[in-house]
PLY file of the C-alpha trace (Angstrom):
ply
format ascii 1.0
element vertex 176
property float x
property float y
property float z
element edge 175
property int vertex1
property int vertex2
end_header
-1.83 10.74 44.42
-4.87 11.74 46.61
-6.14 14.40 44.12
-6.93 11.93 41.27
-9.04 9.61 44.11
-10.74 12.76 45.59
-13.65 14.25 44.52
-14.77 17.60 45.55
-18.64 18.85 44.71
-20.76 21.31 45.63
-23.55 20.38 48.12
-27.27 20.94 47.80
-30.53 20.32 49.89
-30.62 16.56 48.79
-27.14 15.87 50.52
-28.36 17.28 54.25
-28.93 13.40 55.72
-25.53 12.96 54.68
-23.70 16.15 55.45
-25.71 15.30 59.05
-23.83 12.25 59.75
-20.73 13.49 58.69
-20.75 16.43 60.23
-21.47 14.72 63.88
-19.19 12.17 63.22
-16.17 14.52 62.21
-16.91 17.01 65.09
-17.16 14.15 67.60
-13.90 12.73 66.59
-12.02 16.05 66.69
-13.85 17.53 69.91
-15.21 14.82 71.87
-14.39 13.29 75.13
-11.50 13.40 76.48
-10.68 16.47 74.60
-14.30 18.63 75.79
-16.86 17.25 78.01
-18.71 14.98 75.97
-22.32 16.74 77.31
-21.02 19.87 76.04
-20.24 18.01 72.33
-23.64 16.43 72.26
-25.19 19.82 73.01
-23.72 21.30 70.62
-24.06 18.67 68.19
-27.56 18.35 68.65
-28.29 22.33 68.18
-26.16 22.76 65.42
-25.69 19.61 63.62
-29.48 18.35 63.08
-30.89 17.75 59.62
-33.13 21.01 60.10
-30.68 23.35 60.88
-28.23 21.84 57.91
-31.06 22.06 55.33
-31.62 25.59 55.97
-27.82 26.37 55.85
-27.69 24.72 52.43
-30.60 26.46 51.54
-28.73 29.75 52.26
-27.14 30.89 48.84
-24.65 32.35 51.37
-23.46 29.62 52.35
-21.37 27.20 49.84
-20.83 23.87 51.15
-18.54 21.23 48.82
-18.25 17.78 50.12
-15.19 15.26 49.21
-15.32 11.77 48.08
-12.73 9.32 48.22
-13.31 6.77 45.87
-17.23 7.51 46.05
-17.29 7.53 49.79
-18.16 10.95 51.86
-15.15 11.77 53.78
-14.96 15.45 54.29
-16.63 18.80 53.56
-16.10 22.32 54.18
-18.56 25.34 54.51
-17.71 29.00 53.39
-19.68 31.96 53.62
-19.24 35.71 53.07
-21.74 37.05 55.27
-19.67 37.61 58.50
-16.79 39.89 58.05
-14.28 40.84 61.35
-13.63 44.29 61.45
-10.33 43.79 61.23
-11.13 42.56 57.53
-13.70 45.11 56.62
-11.50 46.98 53.88
-11.29 43.61 52.23
-13.53 41.27 50.16
-13.08 38.47 52.66
-14.58 34.81 52.21
-14.54 32.78 55.77
-14.05 28.63 55.60
-16.12 28.45 58.56
-15.68 24.28 58.73
-13.25 22.16 56.99
-13.84 18.67 58.22
-12.27 15.07 56.94
-12.73 12.06 58.52
-10.14 10.71 60.57
-9.16 8.08 59.11
-8.55 9.75 55.41
-5.83 12.43 57.24
-3.01 11.00 56.27
-4.55 11.13 52.36
-3.98 14.30 52.47
-7.60 15.54 51.83
-7.86 18.47 54.05
-4.92 19.71 52.33
-6.69 19.22 49.03
-10.10 20.67 50.32
-7.84 23.83 51.72
-6.60 23.87 48.43
-9.83 23.61 46.50
-11.02 26.68 48.82
-8.38 28.88 47.91
-8.44 28.27 44.53
-12.76 29.13 44.80
-12.51 32.22 46.87
-9.67 33.59 44.34
-11.37 32.58 41.14
-14.49 34.31 42.62
-12.65 37.40 43.29
-12.13 37.48 47.26
-8.99 38.68 48.17
-8.56 37.51 51.51
-9.45 33.86 52.75
-10.30 33.79 56.80
-11.28 31.01 59.75
-11.56 30.56 63.18
-9.72 27.67 65.04
-10.18 26.57 68.84
-6.85 27.46 70.57
-5.97 23.85 71.80
-6.62 22.74 68.74
-2.56 22.25 67.95
-3.29 19.79 64.84
-5.53 22.36 63.09
-3.48 25.49 63.75
0.06 23.70 62.37
-2.45 23.28 59.42
-3.67 26.17 58.41
-0.30 27.98 59.42
1.99 25.80 56.98
-0.65 26.93 54.52
0.37 30.57 55.33
-2.59 31.49 57.41
-1.54 34.22 60.28
-3.04 35.29 63.50
-4.97 38.51 63.48
-7.64 37.95 66.56
-9.77 36.14 68.78
-13.66 35.40 69.70
-15.46 33.20 72.05
-16.54 29.96 70.21
-19.69 28.39 72.76
-19.50 24.78 73.01
-22.30 23.46 75.71
-21.53 25.21 78.88
-18.22 26.02 77.94
-17.14 29.45 76.38
-14.07 28.46 74.84
-11.42 30.51 72.71
-11.41 30.62 68.57
-8.07 32.31 67.46
-8.92 34.03 63.91
-6.59 33.49 61.37
-6.34 34.78 57.59
-4.58 35.04 54.37
-4.30 37.46 51.87
-4.86 36.13 48.17
-3.37 39.21 46.29
0 1
1 2
2 3
3 4
4 5
5 6
6 7
7 8
8 9
9 10
10 11
11 12
12 13
13 14
14 15
15 16
16 17
17 18
18 19
19 20
20 21
21 22
22 23
23 24
24 25
25 26
26 27
27 28
28 29
29 30
30 31
31 32
32 33
33 34
34 35
35 36
36 37
37 38
38 39
39 40
40 41
41 42
42 43
43 44
44 45
45 46
46 47
47 48
48 49
49 50
50 51
51 52
52 53
53 54
54 55
55 56
56 57
57 58
58 59
59 60
60 61
61 62
62 63
63 64
64 65
65 66
66 67
67 68
68 69
69 70
70 71
71 72
72 73
73 74
74 75
75 76
76 77
77 78
78 79
79 80
80 81
81 82
82 83
83 84
84 85
85 86
86 87
87 88
88 89
89 90
90 91
91 92
92 93
93 94
94 95
95 96
96 97
97 98
98 99
99 100
100 101
101 102
102 103
103 104
104 105
105 106
106 107
107 108
108 109
109 110
110 111
111 112
112 113
113 114
114 115
115 116
116 117
117 118
118 119
119 120
120 121
121 122
122 123
123 124
124 125
125 126
126 127
127 128
128 129
129 130
130 131
131 132
132 133
133 134
134 135
135 136
136 137
137 138
138 139
139 140
140 141
141 142
142 143
143 144
144 145
145 146
146 147
147 148
148 149
149 150
150 151
151 152
152 153
153 154
154 155
155 156
156 157
157 158
158 159
159 160
160 161
161 162
162 163
163 164
164 165
165 166
166 167
167 168
168 169
169 170
170 171
171 172
172 173
173 174
174 175
């Protein structure tokens, strides 16, 4: 069973190098060519997934990063934050799953599902009543994954990938 072999731990500044490498790899696997123009992906990774930026994000107490290890190998991570609240969720106490990525060769191990269950448990045990996320409208595999967990659509916002302005659909799930 995957959950017996998968360990999830809170990340800190000491994990910045590993997190940077994993972030770039998983983003590239998910959104690289031919799905998007490679120059757009390269620019996004260089701007958003560099050691300095991720070290700063890890140092910010508003962010919660959790790393997933499968047999002691770092295979995935999640970033959660409660600082941004869409207008549609202002009446709630929401937390966002900003990033949830797993190396593609571990997708069949249900590591993503284990990470998602961890996020939902974390949110619930920390008194959040709503979990939300944004997902690219053309990432059909992720859309199905989130729908299977019970997330529902509630809006959209732009996501800029290099020179390409894309649409992320917003999804939410009530915890109470």
